[in-house]
mmJSON file of the N, C-alpha and C atoms, coordinates in Angstrom:
{"data_MODEL":{"atom_site":{
"group_PDB":["ATOM","ATOM","ATOM","ATOM","ATOM","ATOM","ATOM","ATOM","ATOM","ATOM","ATOM","ATOM","ATOM","ATOM","ATOM","ATOM","ATOM","ATOM","ATOM","ATOM","ATOM","ATOM","ATOM","ATOM","ATOM","ATOM","ATOM","ATOM","ATOM","ATOM","ATOM","ATOM","ATOM","ATOM","ATOM","ATOM","ATOM","ATOM","ATOM","ATOM","ATOM","ATOM","ATOM","ATOM","ATOM","ATOM","ATOM","ATOM","ATOM","ATOM","ATOM","ATOM","ATOM","ATOM","ATOM","ATOM","ATOM","ATOM","ATOM","ATOM","ATOM","ATOM","ATOM","ATOM","ATOM","ATOM","ATOM","ATOM","ATOM","ATOM","ATOM","ATOM","ATOM","ATOM","ATOM","ATOM","ATOM","ATOM","ATOM","ATOM","ATOM","ATOM","ATOM","ATOM","ATOM","ATOM","ATOM","ATOM","ATOM","ATOM","ATOM","ATOM","ATOM","ATOM","ATOM","ATOM","ATOM","ATOM","ATOM","ATOM","ATOM","ATOM","ATOM","ATOM","ATOM","ATOM","ATOM","ATOM","ATOM","ATOM","ATOM","ATOM","ATOM","ATOM","ATOM","ATOM","ATOM","ATOM","ATOM","ATOM","ATOM","ATOM","ATOM","ATOM","ATOM","ATOM","ATOM","ATOM","ATOM","ATOM","ATOM","ATOM","ATOM","ATOM","ATOM","ATOM","ATOM","ATOM","ATOM","ATOM","ATOM","ATOM","ATOM","ATOM","ATOM","ATOM","ATOM","ATOM","ATOM","ATOM","ATOM","ATOM","ATOM","ATOM","ATOM","ATOM","ATOM","ATOM","ATOM","ATOM","ATOM","ATOM","ATOM","ATOM","ATOM","ATOM","ATOM","ATOM","ATOM","ATOM","ATOM","ATOM","ATOM","ATOM","ATOM","ATOM","ATOM","ATOM","ATOM","ATOM","ATOM","ATOM","ATOM","ATOM","ATOM","ATOM","ATOM","ATOM","ATOM","ATOM","ATOM","ATOM","ATOM","ATOM","ATOM","ATOM","ATOM","ATOM","ATOM","ATOM","ATOM","ATOM","ATOM","ATOM","ATOM","ATOM","ATOM","ATOM","ATOM","ATOM","ATOM","ATOM","ATOM","ATOM","ATOM","ATOM","ATOM","ATOM","ATOM","ATOM","ATOM","ATOM","ATOM","ATOM","ATOM","ATOM","ATOM","ATOM"],
"id":[1,2,3,4,5,6,7,8,9,10,11,12,13,14,15,16,17,18,19,20,21,22,23,24,25,26,27,28,29,30,31,32,33,34,35,36,37,38,39,40,41,42,43,44,45,46,47,48,49,50,51,52,53,54,55,56,57,58,59,60,61,62,63,64,65,66,67,68,69,70,71,72,73,74,75,76,77,78,79,80,81,82,83,84,85,86,87,88,89,90,91,92,93,94,95,96,97,98,99,100,101,102,103,104,105,106,107,108,109,110,111,112,113,114,115,116,117,118,119,120,121,122,123,124,125,126,127,128,129,130,131,132,133,134,135,136,137,138,139,140,141,142,143,144,145,146,147,148,149,150,151,152,153,154,155,156,157,158,159,160,161,162,163,164,165,166,167,168,169,170,171,172,173,174,175,176,177,178,179,180,181,182,183,184,185,186,187,188,189,190,191,192,193,194,195,196,197,198,199,200,201,202,203,204,205,206,207,208,209,210,211,212,213,214,215,216,217,218,219,220,221,222,223,224,225,226,227,228],
"type_symbol":["N","C","C","N","C","C","N","C","C","N","C","C","N","C","C","N","C","C","N","C","C","N","C","C","N","C","C","N","C","C","N","C","C","N","C","C","N","C","C","N","C","C","N","C","C","N","C","C","N","C","C","N","C","C","N","C","C","N","C","C","N","C","C","N","C","C","N","C","C","N","C","C","N","C","C","N","C","C","N","C","C","N","C","C","N","C","C","N","C","C","N","C","C","N","C","C","N","C","C","N","C","C","N","C","C","N","C","C","N","C","C","N","C","C","N","C","C","N","C","C","N","C","C","N","C","C","N","C","C","N","C","C","N","C","C","N","C","C","N","C","C","N","C","C","N","C","C","N","C","C","N","C","C","N","C","C","N","C","C","N","C","C","N","C","C","N","C","C","N","C","C","N","C","C","N","C","C","N","C","C","N","C","C","N","C","C","N","C","C","N","C","C","N","C","C","N","C","C","N","C","C","N","C","C","N","C","C","N","C","C","N","C","C","N","C","C","N","C","C","N","C","C","N","C","C","N","C","C"],
"label_atom_id":["N","CA","C","N","CA","C","N","CA","C","N","CA","C","N","CA","C","N","CA","C","N","CA","C","N","CA","C","N","CA","C","N","CA","C","N","CA","C","N","CA","C","N","CA","C","N","CA","C","N","CA","C","N","CA","C","N","CA","C","N","CA","C","N","CA","C","N","CA","C","N","CA","C","N","CA","C","N","CA","C","N","CA","C","N","CA","C","N","CA","C","N","CA","C","N","CA","C","N","CA","C","N","CA","C","N","CA","C","N","CA","C","N","CA","C","N","CA","C","N","CA","C","N","CA","C","N","CA","C","N","CA","C","N","CA","C","N","CA","C","N","CA","C","N","CA","C","N","CA","C","N","CA","C","N","CA","C","N","CA","C","N","CA","C","N","CA","C","N","CA","C","N","CA","C","N","CA","C","N","CA","C","N","CA","C","N","CA","C","N","CA","C","N","CA","C","N","CA","C","N","CA","C","N","CA","C","N","CA","C","N","CA","C","N","CA","C","N","CA","C","N","CA","C","N","CA","C","N","CA","C","N","CA","C","N","CA","C","N","CA","C","N","CA","C","N","CA","C","N","CA","C","N","CA","C","N","CA","C","N","CA","C","N","CA","C"],
"label_alt_id":[null,null,null,null,null,null,null,null,null,null,null,null,null,null,null,null,null,null,null,null,null,null,null,null,null,null,null,null,null,null,null,null,null,null,null,null,null,null,null,null,null,null,null,null,null,null,null,null,null,null,null,null,null,null,null,null,null,null,null,null,null,null,null,null,null,null,null,null,null,null,null,null,null,null,null,null,null,null,null,null,null,null,null,null,null,null,null,null,null,null,null,null,null,null,null,null,null,null,null,null,null,null,null,null,null,null,null,null,null,null,null,null,null,null,null,null,null,null,null,null,null,null,null,null,null,null,null,null,null,null,null,null,null,null,null,null,null,null,null,null,null,null,null,null,null,null,null,null,null,null,null,null,null,null,null,null,null,null,null,null,null,null,null,null,null,null,null,null,null,null,null,null,null,null,null,null,null,null,null,null,null,null,null,null,null,null,null,null,null,null,null,null,null,null,null,null,null,null,null,null,null,null,null,null,null,null,null,null,null,null,null,null,null,null,null,null,null,null,null,null,null,null,null,null,null,null,null,null],
"label_comp_id":["MET","MET","MET","LYS","LYS","LYS","VAL","VAL","VAL","VAL","VAL","VAL","TYR","TYR","TYR","ASP","ASP","ASP","ASP","ASP","ASP","SER","SER","SER","ALA","ALA","ALA","ASP","ASP","ASP","ALA","ALA","ALA","VAL","VAL","VAL","TYR","TYR","TYR","ILE","ILE","ILE","GLN","GLN","GLN","LEU","LEU","LEU","VAL","VAL","VAL","ASP","ASP","ASP","GLU","GLU","GLU","ILE","ILE","ILE","GLY","GLY","GLY","ALA","ALA","ALA","GLY","GLY","GLY","GLY","GLY","GLY","ALA","ALA","ALA","ALA","ALA","ALA","ASN","ASN","ASN","THR","THR","THR","TYR","TYR","TYR","PRO","PRO","PRO","CYS","CYS","CYS","ASP","ASP","ASP","PRO","PRO","PRO","ALA","ALA","ALA","GLU","GLU","GLU","VAL","VAL","VAL","GLY","GLY","GLY","GLY","GLY","GLY","LEU","LEU","LEU","ILE","ILE","ILE","ASN","ASN","ASN","LEU","LEU","LEU","ASP","ASP","ASP","PHE","PHE","PHE","ASP","ASP","ASP","ALA","ALA","ALA","ALA","ALA","ALA","GLY","GLY","GLY","HIS","HIS","HIS","LEU","LEU","LEU","VAL","VAL","VAL","GLY","GLY","GLY","ILE","ILE","ILE","GLU","GLU","GLU","VAL","VAL","VAL","LEU","LEU","LEU","ASP","ASP","ASP","ALA","ALA","ALA","THR","THR","THR","SER","SER","SER","CYS","CYS","CYS","SER","SER","SER","PRO","PRO","PRO","PRO","PRO","PRO","SER","SER","SER","CYS","CYS","CYS","SER","SER","SER","LEU","LEU","LEU","GLY","GLY","GLY","ARG","ARG","ARG","ARG","ARG","ARG","SER","SER","SER","GLU","GLU","GLU","SER","SER","SER","CYS","CYS","CYS","ARG","ARG","ARG"],
"label_asym_id":["A","A","A","A","A","A","A","A","A","A","A","A","A","A","A","A","A","A","A","A","A","A","A","A","A","A","A","A","A","A","A","A","A","A","A","A","A","A","A","A","A","A","A","A","A","A","A","A","A","A","A","A","A","A","A","A","A","A","A","A","A","A","A","A","A","A","A","A","A","A","A","A","A","A","A","A","A","A","A","A","A","A","A","A","A","A","A","A","A","A","A","A","A","A","A","A","A","A","A","A","A","A","A","A","A","A","A","A","A","A","A","A","A","A","A","A","A","A","A","A","A","A","A","A","A","A","A","A","A","A","A","A","A","A","A","A","A","A","A","A","A","A","A","A","A","A","A","A","A","A","A","A","A","A","A","A","A","A","A","A","A","A","A","A","A","A","A","A","A","A","A","A","A","A","A","A","A","A","A","A","A","A","A","A","A","A","A","A","A","A","A","A","A","A","A","A","A","A","A","A","A","A","A","A","A","A","A","A","A","A","A","A","A","A","A","A","A","A","A","A","A","A","A","A","A","A","A","A"],
"label_entity_id":["1","1","1","1","1","1","1","1","1","1","1","1","1","1","1","1","1","1","1","1","1","1","1","1","1","1","1","1","1","1","1","1","1","1","1","1","1","1","1","1","1","1","1","1","1","1","1","1","1","1","1","1","1","1","1","1","1","1","1","1","1","1","1","1","1","1","1","1","1","1","1","1","1","1","1","1","1","1","1","1","1","1","1","1","1","1","1","1","1","1","1","1","1","1","1","1","1","1","1","1","1","1","1","1","1","1","1","1","1","1","1","1","1","1","1","1","1","1","1","1","1","1","1","1","1","1","1","1","1","1","1","1","1","1","1","1","1","1","1","1","1","1","1","1","1","1","1","1","1","1","1","1","1","1","1","1","1","1","1","1","1","1","1","1","1","1","1","1","1","1","1","1","1","1","1","1","1","1","1","1","1","1","1","1","1","1","1","1","1","1","1","1","1","1","1","1","1","1","1","1","1","1","1","1","1","1","1","1","1","1","1","1","1","1","1","1","1","1","1","1","1","1","1","1","1","1","1","1"],
"label_seq_id":[1,1,1,2,2,2,3,3,3,4,4,4,5,5,5,6,6,6,7,7,7,8,8,8,9,9,9,10,10,10,11,11,11,12,12,12,13,13,13,14,14,14,15,15,15,16,16,16,17,17,17,18,18,18,19,19,19,20,20,20,21,21,21,22,22,22,23,23,23,24,24,24,25,25,25,26,26,26,27,27,27,28,28,28,29,29,29,30,30,30,31,31,31,32,32,32,33,33,33,34,34,34,35,35,35,36,36,36,37,37,37,38,38,38,39,39,39,40,40,40,41,41,41,42,42,42,43,43,43,44,44,44,45,45,45,46,46,46,47,47,47,48,48,48,49,49,49,50,50,50,51,51,51,52,52,52,53,53,53,54,54,54,55,55,55,56,56,56,57,57,57,58,58,58,59,59,59,60,60,60,61,61,61,62,62,62,63,63,63,64,64,64,65,65,65,66,66,66,67,67,67,68,68,68,69,69,69,70,70,70,71,71,71,72,72,72,73,73,73,74,74,74,75,75,75,76,76,76],
"pdbx_PDB_ins_code":[null,null,null,null,null,null,null,null,null,null,null,null,null,null,null,null,null,null,null,null,null,null,null,null,null,null,null,null,null,null,null,null,null,null,null,null,null,null,null,null,null,null,null,null,null,null,null,null,null,null,null,null,null,null,null,null,null,null,null,null,null,null,null,null,null,null,null,null,null,null,null,null,null,null,null,null,null,null,null,null,null,null,null,null,null,null,null,null,null,null,null,null,null,null,null,null,null,null,null,null,null,null,null,null,null,null,null,null,null,null,null,null,null,null,null,null,null,null,null,null,null,null,null,null,null,null,null,null,null,null,null,null,null,null,null,null,null,null,null,null,null,null,null,null,null,null,null,null,null,null,null,null,null,null,null,null,null,null,null,null,null,null,null,null,null,null,null,null,null,null,null,null,null,null,null,null,null,null,null,null,null,null,null,null,null,null,null,null,null,null,null,null,null,null,null,null,null,null,null,null,null,null,null,null,null,null,null,null,null,null,null,null,null,null,null,null,null,null,null,null,null,null,null,null,null,null,null,null],
"Cartn_x":[8.62,7.672,8.025,6.983,7.159,6.186,6.677,5.846,5.809,4.597,4.437,3.517,3.936,3.108,2.571,1.273,0.626,0.18,0.9,0.587,-0.731,-1.165,-2.437,-3.618,-3.461,-4.517,-4.21,-3.004,-2.507,-2.732,-2.226,-2.409,-1.08,-0.898,0.262,-0.254,0.447,0.107,1.318,1.108,2.165,1.858,2.673,2.495,3.337,2.702,3.381,3.92,3.53,3.99,4.74,5.5,6.288,5.432,4.31,3.471,2.005,1.172,-0.275,-0.8,-1.186,-1.675,-3.099,-3.604,-4.984,-5.914,-6.775,-7.688,-7.026,-5.764,-5.015,-5.539,-6.153,-6.792,-8.27,-8.588,-9.944,-10.931,-10.458,-11.327,-10.613,-11.353,-10.828,-11.667,-10.987,-11.666,-11.337,-12.326,-12.064,-12.1,-11.04,-11.009,-11.839,-12.384,-13.219,-12.374,-12.689,-11.889,-11.841,-12.902,-12.925,-11.916,-11.667,-10.748,-9.286,-8.991,-7.598,-7.209,-8.113,-7.796,-7.628,-8.196,-8.102,-8.694,-8.573,-9.141,-8.03,-8.117,-7.149,-7.906,-7.438,-8.031,-7.029,-7.492,-6.658,-7.07,-6.116,-6.379,-5.941,-6.844,-6.588,-6.714,-5.898,-6.039,-7.163,-7.415,-8.519,-8.35,-7.107,-6.845,-6.945,-7.231,-7.363,-6.075,-5.009,-3.73,-3.705,-3.212,-3.062,-1.974,-2.308,-1.34,-0.984,-1.831,-1.533,-2.338,-1.808,-2.45,-2.451,-3.624,-3.752,-4.113,-3.391,-3.662,-4.042,-5.283,-5.756,-5.551,-5.433,-5.127,-3.82,-2.849,-1.602,-0.769,-0.745,0.114,-0.355,-1.648,-2.144,-1.815,-1.479,-1.218,0.174,1.052,2.413,3.326,4.349,5.268,6.116,6.598,7.422,8.667,9.201,10.408,10.143,8.891,8.514,8.112,8.992,8.704,7.961,6.64,5.812,5.79,5.774,5.706,6.271,6.955,7.457,6.967,6.613,6.133,7.252,6.858,7.783,8.832,8.454,9.399,9.132,10.146,10.014,10.234,9.454,9.587,10.313,11.215,11.979,11.762],
"Cartn_y":[-2.761,-2.426,-3.233,-3.654,-4.45,-3.941,-3.809,-3.382,-4.511,-4.941,-6.037,-5.583,-5.864,-5.567,-6.871,-6.939,-8.101,-7.682,-8.131,-7.686,-8.249,-9.401,-9.947,-9.109,-8.447,-7.577,-6.096,-5.787,-4.412,-3.681,-4.303,-3.765,-3.764,-2.731,-2.645,-2.777,-3.596,-3.688,-3.249,-2.264,-1.764,-2.291,-3.237,-3.862,-3.103,-2.515,-1.626,-2.333,-3.577,-4.356,-5.58,-6.224,-7.374,-8.49,-8.758,-9.851,-9.55,-9.877,-9.775,-11.199,-11.753,-13.119,-13.213,-14.442,-14.671,-13.869,-13.092,-12.248,-11.024,-10.761,-9.64,-8.289,-8.234,-6.992,-7.102,-6.605,-6.74,-5.817,-4.662,-3.688,-3.099,-2.926,-2.287,-1.051,0.081,1.338,1.731,1.724,2.161,3.69,4.269,5.715,6.068,7.252,7.715,7.823,7.029,7.07,8.444,9.219,10.546,11.474,11.292,12.176,11.809,10.527,10.094,9.63,9.702,9.339,7.851,7.039,5.586,4.975,3.684,3.032,2.645,3.141,2.847,2.299,1.168,0.56,0.611,0.997,1.027,-0.141,-0.965,-2.114,-1.813,-2.078,-1.849,-3.16,-3.333,-4.508,-4.273,-5.261,-5.181,-4.039,-3.607,-2.511,-1.141,-1.124,0.144,0.685,-0.137,0.294,0.023,0.97,0.799,-0.233,-1.317,-2.383,-2.522,-1.972,-2.098,-1.142,-0.89,-0.001,-0.712,-0.813,-1.437,-0.37,-0.356,0.588,-0.228,-0.07,-0.767,0.121,-0.505,0.211,0.984,0.285,0.902,1.519,0.906,1.454,2.82,3.106,4.402,5.538,5.218,6.293,6.233,5.371,5.31,6.263,6.777,7.696,6.951,7.64,6.997,6.319,6.804,6.217,4.867,4.506,3.237,2.277,1.362,0.462,-0.756,-0.688,-1.805,-2.836,-4.074,-5.112,-6.421,-6.411,-7.658,-7.738,-8.913,-9.117,-8.829,-8.405,-8.136,-7.093,-6.118,-5.06,-3.821,-3.311,-2.085,-0.887,0.129,1.356,2.402,3.079,4.117,5.444],
"Cartn_z":[-3.41,-4.441,-5.685,-6.396,-7.595,-8.659,-9.897,-11.008,-12.027,-12.387,-13.343,-14.464,-15.705,-16.868,-17.436,-17.659,-18.273,-19.663,-20.688,-22.039,-22.561,-22.083,-22.56,-22.073,-20.933,-20.389,-20.611,-21.098,-21.21,-19.886,-18.824,-17.474,-16.729,-15.925,-15.035,-13.616,-12.817,-11.401,-10.603,-9.737,-8.86,-7.468,-7.043,-5.733,-4.721,-3.737,-2.792,-1.554,-1.353,-0.208,-0.729,0.149,-0.281,-0.869,-0.254,-0.713,-0.431,-1.394,-1.21,-1.311,-0.181,-0.16,-0.666,-0.71,-1.124,-0.222,-0.807,-0.05,0.552,0.184,0.739,0.332,-0.841,-1.275,-0.9,0.276,0.803,0.101,-0.349,-1.007,-2.211,-3.29,-4.49,-4.774,-4.95,-5.247,-6.681,-7.593,-8.964,-9.054,-9.587,-9.791,-11.015,-11.057,-12.164,-13.433,-14.47,-15.698,-16.352,-16.25,-16.863,-16.212,-14.938,-14.221,-14.409,-14.706,-14.809,-16.212,-17.171,-18.547,-18.767,-17.954,-18.063,-16.818,-16.687,-15.517,-14.549,-13.34,-12.294,-11.09,-10.591,-9.402,-8.254,-7.086,-5.883,-5.0,-4.602,-3.736,-2.305,-1.356,0.066,0.826,1.871,2.72,3.732,4.572,5.535,6.531,6.776,7.707,7.033,5.725,5.017,4.433,4.411,3.843,2.345,1.576,0.137,-0.127,-0.836,-1.091,-2.564,-3.454,-4.87,-5.722,-6.918,-7.879,-9.226,-9.84,-11.154,-12.173,-13.293,-14.377,-15.606,-16.064,-17.256,-18.477,-19.653,-20.891,-20.716,-20.145,-19.687,-20.803,-21.98,-23.032,-23.508,-23.372,-23.838,-22.878,-21.63,-20.665,-20.057,-20.589,-20.046,-20.814,-20.146,-20.822,-21.854,-22.877,-23.907,-23.348,-22.246,-21.672,-21.024,-20.865,-20.254,-21.36,-21.705,-22.816,-22.298,-22.34,-21.915,-23.034,-22.667,-23.681,-23.198,-22.074,-21.494,-20.068,-19.638,-18.267,-17.269,-16.099,-14.99,-15.342,-16.1,-16.465,-15.631,-15.011,-14.238,-15.146,-14.934,-15.721,-14.896,-15.516,-14.822,-15.503],
"occupancy":[1.0,1.0,1.0,1.0,1.0,1.0,1.0,1.0,1.0,1.0,1.0,1.0,1.0,1.0,1.0,1.0,1.0,1.0,1.0,1.0,1.0,1.0,1.0,1.0,1.0,1.0,1.0,1.0,1.0,1.0,1.0,1.0,1.0,1.0,1.0,1.0,1.0,1.0,1.0,1.0,1.0,1.0,1.0,1.0,1.0,1.0,1.0,1.0,1.0,1.0,1.0,1.0,1.0,1.0,1.0,1.0,1.0,1.0,1.0,1.0,1.0,1.0,1.0,1.0,1.0,1.0,1.0,1.0,1.0,1.0,1.0,1.0,1.0,1.0,1.0,1.0,1.0,1.0,1.0,1.0,1.0,1.0,1.0,1.0,1.0,1.0,1.0,1.0,1.0,1.0,1.0,1.0,1.0,1.0,1.0,1.0,1.0,1.0,1.0,1.0,1.0,1.0,1.0,1.0,1.0,1.0,1.0,1.0,1.0,1.0,1.0,1.0,1.0,1.0,1.0,1.0,1.0,1.0,1.0,1.0,1.0,1.0,1.0,1.0,1.0,1.0,1.0,1.0,1.0,1.0,1.0,1.0,1.0,1.0,1.0,1.0,1.0,1.0,1.0,1.0,1.0,1.0,1.0,1.0,1.0,1.0,1.0,1.0,1.0,1.0,1.0,1.0,1.0,1.0,1.0,1.0,1.0,1.0,1.0,1.0,1.0,1.0,1.0,1.0,1.0,1.0,1.0,1.0,1.0,1.0,1.0,1.0,1.0,1.0,1.0,1.0,1.0,1.0,1.0,1.0,1.0,1.0,1.0,1.0,1.0,1.0,1.0,1.0,1.0,1.0,1.0,1.0,1.0,1.0,1.0,1.0,1.0,1.0,1.0,1.0,1.0,1.0,1.0,1.0,1.0,1.0,1.0,1.0,1.0,1.0,1.0,1.0,1.0,1.0,1.0,1.0,1.0,1.0,1.0,1.0,1.0,1.0,1.0,1.0,1.0,1.0,1.0,1.0],
"B_iso_or_equiv":[0.0,0.0,0.0,0.0,0.0,0.0,0.0,0.0,0.0,0.0,0.0,0.0,0.0,0.0,0.0,0.0,0.0,0.0,0.0,0.0,0.0,0.0,0.0,0.0,0.0,0.0,0.0,0.0,0.0,0.0,0.0,0.0,0.0,0.0,0.0,0.0,0.0,0.0,0.0,0.0,0.0,0.0,0.0,0.0,0.0,0.0,0.0,0.0,0.0,0.0,0.0,0.0,0.0,0.0,0.0,0.0,0.0,0.0,0.0,0.0,0.0,0.0,0.0,0.0,0.0,0.0,0.0,0.0,0.0,0.0,0.0,0.0,0.0,0.0,0.0,0.0,0.0,0.0,0.0,0.0,0.0,0.0,0.0,0.0,0.0,0.0,0.0,0.0,0.0,0.0,0.0,0.0,0.0,0.0,0.0,0.0,0.0,0.0,0.0,0.0,0.0,0.0,0.0,0.0,0.0,0.0,0.0,0.0,0.0,0.0,0.0,0.0,0.0,0.0,0.0,0.0,0.0,0.0,0.0,0.0,0.0,0.0,0.0,0.0,0.0,0.0,0.0,0.0,0.0,0.0,0.0,0.0,0.0,0.0,0.0,0.0,0.0,0.0,0.0,0.0,0.0,0.0,0.0,0.0,0.0,0.0,0.0,0.0,0.0,0.0,0.0,0.0,0.0,0.0,0.0,0.0,0.0,0.0,0.0,0.0,0.0,0.0,0.0,0.0,0.0,0.0,0.0,0.0,0.0,0.0,0.0,0.0,0.0,0.0,0.0,0.0,0.0,0.0,0.0,0.0,0.0,0.0,0.0,0.0,0.0,0.0,0.0,0.0,0.0,0.0,0.0,0.0,0.0,0.0,0.0,0.0,0.0,0.0,0.0,0.0,0.0,0.0,0.0,0.0,0.0,0.0,0.0,0.0,0.0,0.0,0.0,0.0,0.0,0.0,0.0,0.0,0.0,0.0,0.0,0.0,0.0,0.0,0.0,0.0,0.0,0.0,0.0,0.0],
"pdbx_formal_charge":[null,null,null,null,null,null,null,null,null,null,null,null,null,null,null,null,null,null,null,null,null,null,null,null,null,null,null,null,null,null,null,null,null,null,null,null,null,null,null,null,null,null,null,null,null,null,null,null,null,null,null,null,null,null,null,null,null,null,null,null,null,null,null,null,null,null,null,null,null,null,null,null,null,null,null,null,null,null,null,null,null,null,null,null,null,null,null,null,null,null,null,null,null,null,null,null,null,null,null,null,null,null,null,null,null,null,null,null,null,null,null,null,null,null,null,null,null,null,null,null,null,null,null,null,null,null,null,null,null,null,null,null,null,null,null,null,null,null,null,null,null,null,null,null,null,null,null,null,null,null,null,null,null,null,null,null,null,null,null,null,null,null,null,null,null,null,null,null,null,null,null,null,null,null,null,null,null,null,null,null,null,null,null,null,null,null,null,null,null,null,null,null,null,null,null,null,null,null,null,null,null,null,null,null,null,null,null,null,null,null,null,null,null,null,null,null,null,null,null,null,null,null,null,null,null,null,null,null],
"auth_seq_id":[1,1,1,2,2,2,3,3,3,4,4,4,5,5,5,6,6,6,7,7,7,8,8,8,9,9,9,10,10,10,11,11,11,12,12,12,13,13,13,14,14,14,15,15,15,16,16,16,17,17,17,18,18,18,19,19,19,20,20,20,21,21,21,22,22,22,23,23,23,24,24,24,25,25,25,26,26,26,27,27,27,28,28,28,29,29,29,30,30,30,31,31,31,32,32,32,33,33,33,34,34,34,35,35,35,36,36,36,37,37,37,38,38,38,39,39,39,40,40,40,41,41,41,42,42,42,43,43,43,44,44,44,45,45,45,46,46,46,47,47,47,48,48,48,49,49,49,50,50,50,51,51,51,52,52,52,53,53,53,54,54,54,55,55,55,56,56,56,57,57,57,58,58,58,59,59,59,60,60,60,61,61,61,62,62,62,63,63,63,64,64,64,65,65,65,66,66,66,67,67,67,68,68,68,69,69,69,70,70,70,71,71,71,72,72,72,73,73,73,74,74,74,75,75,75,76,76,76],
"auth_comp_id":["MET","MET","MET","LYS","LYS","LYS","VAL","VAL","VAL","VAL","VAL","VAL","TYR","TYR","TYR","ASP","ASP","ASP","ASP","ASP","ASP","SER","SER","SER","ALA","ALA","ALA","ASP","ASP","ASP","ALA","ALA","ALA","VAL","VAL","VAL","TYR","TYR","TYR","ILE","ILE","ILE","GLN","GLN","GLN","LEU","LEU","LEU","VAL","VAL","VAL","ASP","ASP","ASP","GLU","GLU","GLU","ILE","ILE","ILE","GLY","GLY","GLY","ALA","ALA","ALA","GLY","GLY","GLY","GLY","GLY","GLY","ALA","ALA","ALA","ALA","ALA","ALA","ASN","ASN","ASN","THR","THR","THR","TYR","TYR","TYR","PRO","PRO","PRO","CYS","CYS","CYS","ASP","ASP","ASP","PRO","PRO","PRO","ALA","ALA","ALA","GLU","GLU","GLU","VAL","VAL","VAL","GLY","GLY","GLY","GLY","GLY","GLY","LEU","LEU","LEU","ILE","ILE","ILE","ASN","ASN","ASN","LEU","LEU","LEU","ASP","ASP","ASP","PHE","PHE","PHE","ASP","ASP","ASP","ALA","ALA","ALA","ALA","ALA","ALA","GLY","GLY","GLY","HIS","HIS","HIS","LEU","LEU","LEU","VAL","VAL","VAL","GLY","GLY","GLY","ILE","ILE","ILE","GLU","GLU","GLU","VAL","VAL","VAL","LEU","LEU","LEU","ASP","ASP","ASP","ALA","ALA","ALA","THR","THR","THR","SER","SER","SER","CYS","CYS","CYS","SER","SER","SER","PRO","PRO","PRO","PRO","PRO","PRO","SER","SER","SER","CYS","CYS","CYS","SER","SER","SER","LEU","LEU","LEU","GLY","GLY","GLY","ARG","ARG","ARG","ARG","ARG","ARG","SER","SER","SER","GLU","GLU","GLU","SER","SER","SER","CYS","CYS","CYS","ARG","ARG","ARG"],
"auth_asym_id":["A","A","A","A","A","A","A","A","A","A","A","A","A","A","A","A","A","A","A","A","A","A","A","A","A","A","A","A","A","A","A","A","A","A","A","A","A","A","A","A","A","A","A","A","A","A","A","A","A","A","A","A","A","A","A","A","A","A","A","A","A","A","A","A","A","A","A","A","A","A","A","A","A","A","A","A","A","A","A","A","A","A","A","A","A","A","A","A","A","A","A","A","A","A","A","A","A","A","A","A","A","A","A","A","A","A","A","A","A","A","A","A","A","A","A","A","A","A","A","A","A","A","A","A","A","A","A","A","A","A","A","A","A","A","A","A","A","A","A","A","A","A","A","A","A","A","A","A","A","A","A","A","A","A","A","A","A","A","A","A","A","A","A","A","A","A","A","A","A","A","A","A","A","A","A","A","A","A","A","A","A","A","A","A","A","A","A","A","A","A","A","A","A","A","A","A","A","A","A","A","A","A","A","A","A","A","A","A","A","A","A","A","A","A","A","A","A","A","A","A","A","A","A","A","A","A","A","A"],
"auth_atom_id":["N","CA","C","N","CA","C","N","CA","C","N","CA","C","N","CA","C","N","CA","C","N","CA","C","N","CA","C","N","CA","C","N","CA","C","N","CA","C","N","CA","C","N","CA","C","N","CA","C","N","CA","C","N","CA","C","N","CA","C","N","CA","C","N","CA","C","N","CA","C","N","CA","C","N","CA","C","N","CA","C","N","CA","C","N","CA","C","N","CA","C","N","CA","C","N","CA","C","N","CA","C","N","CA","C","N","CA","C","N","CA","C","N","CA","C","N","CA","C","N","CA","C","N","CA","C","N","CA","C","N","CA","C","N","CA","C","N","CA","C","N","CA","C","N","CA","C","N","CA","C","N","CA","C","N","CA","C","N","CA","C","N","CA","C","N","CA","C","N","CA","C","N","CA","C","N","CA","C","N","CA","C","N","CA","C","N","CA","C","N","CA","C","N","CA","C","N","CA","C","N","CA","C","N","CA","C","N","CA","C","N","CA","C","N","CA","C","N","CA","C","N","CA","C","N","CA","C","N","CA","C","N","CA","C","N","CA","C","N","CA","C","N","CA","C","N","CA","C","N","CA","C","N","CA","C","N","CA","C","N","CA","C","N","CA","C"],
"pdbx_PDB_model_num":[1,1,1,1,1,1,1,1,1,1,1,1,1,1,1,1,1,1,1,1,1,1,1,1,1,1,1,1,1,1,1,1,1,1,1,1,1,1,1,1,1,1,1,1,1,1,1,1,1,1,1,1,1,1,1,1,1,1,1,1,1,1,1,1,1,1,1,1,1,1,1,1,1,1,1,1,1,1,1,1,1,1,1,1,1,1,1,1,1,1,1,1,1,1,1,1,1,1,1,1,1,1,1,1,1,1,1,1,1,1,1,1,1,1,1,1,1,1,1,1,1,1,1,1,1,1,1,1,1,1,1,1,1,1,1,1,1,1,1,1,1,1,1,1,1,1,1,1,1,1,1,1,1,1,1,1,1,1,1,1,1,1,1,1,1,1,1,1,1,1,1,1,1,1,1,1,1,1,1,1,1,1,1,1,1,1,1,1,1,1,1,1,1,1,1,1,1,1,1,1,1,1,1,1,1,1,1,1,1,1,1,1,1,1,1,1,1,1,1,1,1,1,1,1,1,1,1,1]
}}}
């Protein structure tokens, strides 16, 4: 698993598999922002396996213990 923060997009991507190749995320399911307090996208491969999770507007919904602001930073 790999967690990457992109400060220019204020987005966190949680990659659940070792590698997601080109076209590896065959389907993206956007979760209802009203239900989760922000925009979360779930990425699935062609076989229907969850391969990644994207959280947009990440700084507004991350816990204080997670200091977002540098790329490739894991939050604990």
